[in-house]
C-alpha positions as CSV (number, residue, x, y, z in Angstrom):
1,M,-73.6,40.4,22.5
2,L,-75.7,43.3,24.5
3,T,-79.0,44.9,23.3
4,T,-80.2,47.6,25.3
5,S,-83.8,47.7,25.5
6,P,-85.4,47.9,28.6
7,P,-85.2,47.1,31.8
8,G,-81.6,47.0,31.2
9,P,-78.5,46.0,29.0
10,F,-79.6,41.9,28.3
11,C,-77.2,39.6,26.6
12,P,-79.5,37.1,24.5
13,A,-77.0,34.3,24.3
14,G,-76.3,34.3,28.1
15,D,-80.2,34.9,29.1
16,F,-79.2,37.8,31.4
17,H,-79.4,41.4,32.5
18,V,-76.8,43.7,33.7
19,D,-77.5,46.0,36.5
20,P,-81.7,45.9,35.2
21,W,-83.7,48.5,37.0
22,A,-87.1,46.2,37.0
23,P,-86.9,42.5,38.0
24,V,-85.4,39.8,35.7
25,H,-84.8,36.2,35.5
26,R,-81.3,36.6,36.2
27,A,-79.4,40.0,37.1
28,L,-75.5,40.3,37.0
29,I,-74.3,43.1,39.3
30,T,-71.6,45.5,39.2
31,H,-72.2,47.5,42.5
32,A,-74.5,47.9,45.6
33,H,-76.0,51.4,44.9
34,G,-79.4,51.3,44.5
35,D,-79.6,52.6,40.5
36,H,-77.6,49.6,39.8
37,A,-78.8,47.1,41.9
38,R,-82.8,47.0,42.2
39,P,-84.8,43.9,44.0
40,G,-87.1,41.4,42.9
41,S,-85.0,39.6,40.3
42,R,-85.0,35.9,40.6
43,A,-81.4,35.3,40.9
44,Y,-78.1,37.4,41.2
45,L,-74.7,37.1,40.5
46,C,-71.7,39.9,41.6
47,A,-68.0,39.5,42.7
48,A,-67.5,37.9,46.1
49,A,-66.2,41.0,47.8
50,G,-69.7,42.8,46.9
51,V,-71.9,40.3,48.1
52,G,-72.4,42.0,51.8
53,V,-73.2,45.3,51.0
54,L,-76.0,43.8,48.0
55,R,-77.4,41.6,50.9
56,R,-77.6,44.5,52.9
57,R,-79.4,46.4,49.6
58,L,-81.6,43.4,48.5
59,G,-82.7,41.6,52.0
60,D,-82.1,38.0,53.3
61,E,-84.8,36.7,50.5
62,A,-82.8,37.5,47.7
63,V,-80.4,35.2,46.0
64,I,-77.4,36.2,45.3
65,E,-74.5,34.0,44.0
66,S,-70.6,35.3,43.5
67,L,-67.8,35.1,41.5
68,E,-63.7,35.8,42.8
69,Y,-62.6,38.5,40.9
70,G,-60.8,36.9,37.7
71,E,-62.9,33.9,38.1
72,S,-64.9,32.8,35.0
73,K,-67.7,30.8,34.6
74,T,-70.0,29.9,31.7
75,I,-73.6,31.0,31.1
76,G,-75.3,29.9,28.2
77,G,-73.1,30.6,25.1
78,V,-70.7,33.5,26.7
79,R,-68.4,33.5,29.3
80,V,-68.6,36.1,32.3
81,S,-65.9,37.2,34.9
82,F,-65.8,40.0,37.5
83,H,-63.1,42.4,37.5
84,P,-62.1,45.2,40.1
85,A,-64.0,48.9,39.4
86,G,-62.5,50.8,42.1
87,H,-65.7,52.2,42.7
88,V,-67.1,50.8,46.1
89,L,-66.9,47.8,48.0
90,G,-66.9,45.3,45.6
91,S,-67.8,47.1,42.6
92,A,-67.0,45.4,39.7
93,Q,-66.6,45.4,35.9
94,I,-68.3,42.7,33.8
95,R,-66.1,40.8,31.3
96,I,-68.6,39.2,28.8
97,E,-66.6,36.8,25.9
98,G,-68.6,35.3,23.2
99,P,-69.3,34.9,19.5
100,D,-69.1,38.6,19.5
101,G,-65.9,39.4,20.8
102,V,-65.3,40.5,24.5
103,W,-67.7,43.4,25.9
104,V,-66.7,44.9,29.0
105,V,-69.5,46.9,31.1
106,S,-67.7,49.4,33.8
107,G,-70.6,50.2,35.7
108,D,-69.5,53.5,38.0
109,Y,-65.4,53.5,38.6
110,K,-63.0,55.8,39.4
111,R,-59.1,55.3,39.3
112,A,-57.8,57.3,42.5
113,D,-56.8,54.9,45.7
114,D,-59.3,54.1,47.8
115,P,-58.5,52.1,50.9
116,T,-61.7,50.7,51.3
117,C,-61.7,48.6,48.1
118,A,-59.9,46.7,45.4
119,P,-58.2,49.0,43.0
120,F,-59.9,49.3,39.2
121,E,-58.0,47.2,36.9
122,P,-58.1,48.0,33.1
123,V,-59.6,45.1,30.8
124,P,-58.8,44.4,27.4
125,C,-61.9,44.2,25.2
126,D,-63.5,44.8,21.7
127,T,-66.6,47.1,23.3
128,F,-66.5,49.2,26.7
129,V,-69.5,50.6,28.1
130,T,-68.1,53.7,30.3
131,E,-69.7,55.6,32.8
132,S,-69.6,59.2,32.1
133,T,-70.8,60.9,35.4
134,F,-68.3,63.7,34.7
135,G,-67.6,63.2,31.0
136,L,-66.9,67.0,30.5
137,P,-63.5,68.6,30.7
138,I,-64.2,70.8,33.7
139,Y,-64.1,67.6,36.3
140,R,-60.3,67.0,37.3
141,W,-60.0,65.9,40.9
142,D,-57.9,67.4,43.2
143,S,-55.4,64.7,44.9
144,T,-57.3,62.9,47.7
145,A,-54.7,63.7,50.4
146,T,-55.4,67.4,49.5
147,V,-58.7,66.9,50.3
148,V,-59.1,64.9,53.3
149,A,-56.6,67.6,54.6
150,A,-59.3,70.3,54.1
151,I,-61.7,68.7,55.6
152,L,-59.4,68.0,58.8
153,D,-59.0,72.0,59.0
154,W,-62.3,72.5,58.6
155,W,-63.4,70.4,61.5
156,D,-60.6,72.0,63.6
157,A,-61.6,75.8,62.7
158,N,-65.1,74.6,63.3
159,R,-64.3,73.2,67.2
160,E,-62.2,76.7,67.8
161,A,-65.8,78.4,66.9
162,G,-68.1,75.8,69.2
163,R,-70.0,74.6,65.9
164,A,-70.7,71.0,65.0
165,S,-69.4,70.1,61.3
166,V,-71.8,68.6,59.5
167,L,-70.6,66.7,56.3
168,F,-73.2,65.4,53.8
169,C,-72.0,62.1,52.0
170,Y,-73.5,59.3,50.1
171,T,-74.2,56.4,52.8
172,L,-72.8,53.3,50.6
173,G,-69.1,54.1,49.4
174,K,-68.0,57.8,50.4
175,A,-68.7,57.8,54.1
176,Q,-67.1,54.8,54.4
177,R,-63.9,56.3,52.1
178,L,-63.9,59.8,54.0
179,L,-63.7,57.7,57.5
180,A,-61.2,55.2,56.2
181,E,-58.8,58.4,54.6
182,L,-59.3,60.5,57.7
183,A,-58.2,57.5,60.0
184,R,-54.7,58.2,58.0
185,I,-54.3,61.6,59.9
186,T,-56.2,61.3,62.9
187,D,-58.1,59.2,65.7
188,R,-60.8,61.3,66.6
189,P,-64.3,59.7,67.1
190,V,-66.9,60.8,64.3
191,L,-70.8,60.9,64.8
192,V,-72.7,59.1,62.0
193,H,-76.3,59.3,61.0
194,G,-78.5,55.8,61.9
195,M,-79.1,54.9,58.6
196,M,-74.8,54.8,57.6
197,L,-74.5,52.8,60.6
198,G,-75.5,48.8,59.1
199,V,-73.2,49.9,55.9
200,I,-70.1,50.7,58.0
201,E,-70.7,47.6,59.9
202,V,-70.2,45.7,56.2
203,Y,-67.1,47.1,55.6
204,R,-65.8,46.4,59.4
205,E,-66.5,43.0,58.7
206,A,-64.9,42.7,55.3
207,G,-61.7,43.8,56.9
208,V,-61.8,48.0,56.3
209,A,-60.0,50.0,58.8
210,M,-61.8,53.4,59.5
211,L,-62.4,55.5,62.6
212,P,-64.2,54.5,65.6
213,V,-68.2,55.8,64.6
214,L,-71.0,56.9,67.7
215,P,-74.7,57.1,66.6
216,A,-75.5,60.8,66.8
217,T,-79.2,59.9,68.0
218,D,-77.4,58.2,71.0
219,R,-76.8,61.2,72.7
220,P,-79.3,62.7,74.9
221,R,-81.4,65.7,74.1
222,G,-79.6,68.9,74.8
223,T,-76.3,67.1,74.8
224,S,-73.9,69.4,72.9
225,F,-72.7,68.9,69.3
226,A,-70.2,71.5,69.3
227,G,-66.6,70.6,68.0
228,E,-68.0,67.2,66.8
229,L,-67.8,66.1,63.1
230,V,-70.6,64.2,61.9
231,L,-71.3,62.1,58.9
232,A,-74.9,62.6,57.3
233,P,-77.1,61.4,54.4
234,L,-78.4,63.7,51.9
235,P,-82.1,63.1,53.1
236,A,-81.3,64.4,56.8
237,R,-80.8,67.7,55.3
238,G,-83.6,70.0,56.4
239,T,-85.3,67.4,58.6
240,P,-85.4,67.9,62.6
241,W,-83.0,66.0,63.3
242,M,-80.8,68.3,62.1
243,R,-82.0,70.8,64.9
244,R,-80.3,68.4,67.7
245,L,-77.0,69.3,66.2
246,G,-77.3,72.9,67.4
247,T,-75.1,75.7,65.8
248,H,-73.1,73.7,63.0
249,S,-71.5,74.4,59.6
250,D,-72.0,72.1,56.8
251,A,-70.6,71.0,53.8
252,F,-71.2,68.0,50.7
253,A,-68.3,65.8,49.8
254,S,-69.2,65.4,45.9
255,G,-67.5,65.8,42.8
256,L,-70.2,67.9,41.9
257,M,-68.7,70.8,44.4
258,R,-66.3,71.4,41.5
259,V,-68.7,73.4,39.8
260,R,-69.0,76.4,42.3
261,G,-72.6,77.3,41.0
262,V,-74.4,73.7,42.0
263,R,-72.6,74.8,45.5
264,R,-74.2,78.1,45.9
265,Q,-77.2,76.8,44.6
266,R,-77.2,73.8,47.2
267,A,-76.6,77.0,49.6
268,Y,-73.4,74.5,51.7
269,D,-70.7,76.4,53.7
270,R,-68.2,74.2,52.0
271,G,-68.1,72.0,49.6
272,F,-65.4,69.2,48.9
273,V,-64.2,67.8,45.7
274,I,-63.9,64.0,46.5
275,S,-65.6,61.5,43.5
276,D,-65.7,58.2,43.7
277,H,-66.2,58.0,39.9
278,A,-63.5,58.9,37.3
279,D,-62.6,62.4,36.2
280,W,-62.2,63.6,32.5
281,P,-58.9,62.3,32.3
282,A,-59.4,59.3,34.0
283,L,-62.1,58.5,31.8
284,L,-60.2,58.9,28.7
285,E,-57.0,57.1,30.0
286,T,-59.1,54.3,30.8
287,V,-61.1,53.9,27.6
288,A,-57.5,54.2,25.9
289,E,-56.1,51.4,28.3
290,T,-59.1,49.1,27.3
291,G,-58.0,49.0,23.6
292,A,-61.6,49.2,22.8
293,S,-62.1,49.8,19.0
294,R,-66.0,50.9,20.5
295,V,-67.0,52.7,23.0
296,L,-70.5,53.3,24.4
297,A,-71.1,56.1,27.1
298,T,-74.0,56.1,29.6
299,H,-75.4,58.3,31.9
300,G,-74.2,62.0,33.1
301,H,-72.7,63.4,30.5
302,A,-73.0,60.4,27.7
303,E,-73.2,62.7,24.7
304,P,-70.3,65.1,25.3
305,L,-67.9,62.4,26.2
306,A,-69.2,59.8,22.7
307,R,-68.7,63.1,20.8
308,H,-64.4,63.6,22.2
309,L,-63.9,60.3,21.1
310,R,-65.9,60.3,17.4
311,E,-63.5,63.2,17.1
312,H,-60.6,60.8,18.3
313,G,-61.1,58.8,15.7
314,L,-63.0,55.5,17.6
315,D,-66.6,54.3,16.7
316,A,-68.5,56.0,20.3
317,A,-71.9,56.4,21.0
318,T,-74.4,56.7,23.9
319,L,-76.3,54.0,25.7
320,R,-79.6,55.1,27.3
321,T,-79.9,53.5,31.1
322,A,-81.7,54.4,34.2
323,W,-78.7,54.9,36.2
324,E,-78.0,58.1,37.6
325,G,-74.5,58.1,38.3
326,E,-73.3,60.5,41.5
327,G,-77.0,61.8,42.9
328,P,-79.3,60.8,45.8
329,E,-79.9,57.1,45.3
330,D,-76.2,56.9,45.9
């Protein structure tokens, strides 16, 4: 059904690519992160819930069509539909049905509850293309409520000590999820880096409830940031913008923080293990629920996951792509 040569998975029967990393005639997009949604293609098709963030990524000139979750469309000799992936707003698995059976390309996905996007829905298929960003047994997530409570405790401790709390997170998905989860347990406003404001507004327009935010740079120079929580993207770390915040404690919210050595290497004061990707148990659970007889693992720890699946009787292999999982491009 899909060939795997660059610039991305290609469906000859439908004459389209899935999440290509170079311009193509027609691109079907699982979600709007930069490693999956690249500019320059002639036409795009995505889930309707993802149009706003994809438009933000690609610009007003991009030709973007959409389908509601579960709605199908015939393209060439195949039928395609989009199904919730639970990753970020508008993220989708792409179901492709044709002469070679049913394929599902999952994009990125998670199984944890998230108030900012539709929950993941298992889609039965013959071939399942799964991410494996955290495809090792060491990656197991604590409950979101536990992690968010720890973030609030850290913020409170820094307030008492007269420090700002700078929490680095990804601009699309993670920032909005943190604002929505914190809104369950506090009503304090949060300061954010200007890079995050546009995507936050897209989420609000989609009806996602989050804490109120203020641009950190709107404060006059010399104003104290002590006691404030500031959300910032990774590229802001170490820039002159940080000096305006004065004395602060910094942290990173990512599944990467499960490995203590990574946190020490990156020299964060704190690491909060919260991810928009499936952990090891969720990956195995999802593969089983699809009923797929063939599994292709892509990006992250693809080979360890594929090897584990083969040892348990599945036809499993890896699929090389330019997708990055949880990394700077997010």
